[in-house]
N, C-alpha and C positions, 0 to 999 in steps of 0.2 A: 909019725912023729914032726913034733916042730924041728929036731934038731935034723932031720932031710931037707930041709928047705933049701932051694937053690941061694945063692948068694948074689947071682947072676943080675943085673941091670936091666930092666926092659922100659928103655927111655918112654916108648908111646902107648905102655900098656897104663890102663887107670890102675889105682890099686885103691882097697878099702882099707883107710885106717883103724887100727883097733888099739886103742889104750889100754894101757897094761900098768896097775898099780903096783909096783914092787912090793912096796908096803904089806898089800891086802896080799898079795902072794905069799910073802915069807910068811905072813901069819897063819894063812891058812893049813890044812892038813894036806897039800897036797905038795910034793917033791918035781913032780912035772908039771911045764907050763901046760901042755893042752887040756889035763884034767880040771887045769884049772878056769881055764877058759871056758870049757863047756860047761862047767857051773855056774860061771858068770851069766852065760848067755841062758842056759836053763831058769836060773831065776828071775828072769823077764819074759820066761815061756817060748823063747826061739824055739820054734820046730826045727828038729833033727840038728841039732844045734852042733853035737861031733864031727858028722859026715861034711857039715857048711864048712868048719872050719880046717879039718883035712883037707878038702879041695881048693880051698883057697889058700891056704899054706903051701900044700902041694904045687900048686899050678903057680906060685908066684905073685896072685894077685891080693896079698896082702902085704899090709904094711903095720909093722908092730913098733907100737911108739910108747917104750917105757919110760916109767917116771915115778921118781920118790927115792932114787937112791940112799940119798943125805936123811931119807927117814928110816931106814933100813938099820939097825943096832950094829955098831962095830962088836960090841961085846959075843965072845962065842963065836968070833970070826965069823958073822953072818954075811958081813957085805962080801968078805972072800971067797963063802961058798955059792953065793947068790951070784957075783961073777964068773966064776969057775962055770956055773951052770949054763949061763948066759952064753958063754965064750963056747962052749962043748953042746 
């Protein structure tokens, strides 16, 4: 799972950036980030998306770039819930 990713810095390791629209994630039917990312890659016919992402995140070679927090509604505490998900 994404939550099991290490936060250790790997200064000499190249990372693959993954752009994540927080607005799209919040407005999807996914509570967890990994299934949302898998669907995004599946849309573009990326082969074996789940295995690829799992490997990328577990070995620290993915760089998650979150964008659009300002686009997430403050109503019903959506921003607070999202912040909690990202923190955990």
